[in-house]
C-alpha angles and dihedrals in degrees: 000000000000092000091049091052091049091050092053090046087059094047090049090061089072112092139160088266095045112040098161130054128201123207089246092055092050092050094046096046100039099036090228122147112259092245091051093046092049092049092051092046091052091048092050090048091050089053091050093244091115131032123210116228132170088262096047139275123332135177111299130228094252088070089067090071092049091046091052092050092048092047094050091049098043102034114112123229113272090243092059092047090050092050090052091048092051092047091052091046093054096049103025091223130117116275119207136179117209134187129191123253118173107300093341137074117221126210108228099172139014141183107196122223115250091219120105092233105054146134117254127191117169123227108266095028115137119217130184123264097217092088142016136073095268091052091058088055099043094048094056095108097027117136119242093253091059092049089053092051091048091049092049090052091056127088087247098060129217093327087071089077090083091056091048091054091050092050093048093049092048092050091049090050095047097039091233140050132224132193133190120192095331096134102012124022112246095020123114134179142180121207139184132187128260109206134209132217093290091049089248117140110261101166143004124234113205146182115205139176145119114337091232089069095045101080119164092260092049092047090056090048092049092048093052093050093043091053092053093049092045090050091055092047091049092048091053090052123256119227129170135156091245096051 
């Protein structure tokens, strides 16, 4: 188990900004002994998960198969993607789709704002549930024990659970949730629920951007359009591995 964890720690060092790893980088960032790092790198290369180049190790061809499987499982229906694209085009703000996972919310889709000043969350990013418009939507049906865990993970401690309950109740009453600078100063968002077959909330559809552009009138406009888009997505049927 330990070797498996170490191997994935090495693979996780690869990013869009760093596509090649040297042995020195692996040793420095994992804390592994050079002999251990080299052995794991060679094993990963043998499995096709890494590829040795003159500049170091890069992602290997075997990852293509995993990427294809992940894409086919996680990819949203074209109709949902189109609705998100149209929503972003009308309001010129970033559109995100979040699902709940333990005490985190995961971004599973995004249409990025075309404006120079914008909010960007990458697909696959995990954000906390103790703040943010989408959290107030996703926690609607959460059991008390989960709310307590979320509160304890926040900078405010367990007492934050009372605030979470207030936010959740307000969002359920209004049919949408808004946030202004709760997690990051100057960042605002509006979110609405996407429901499944049992009418339970399975995802949150959001518009987010700089607070200066999220005036009260705009928030109401965003909420109305988000509700209409979420309704159409829900009616088509929303299915995802994490829901």
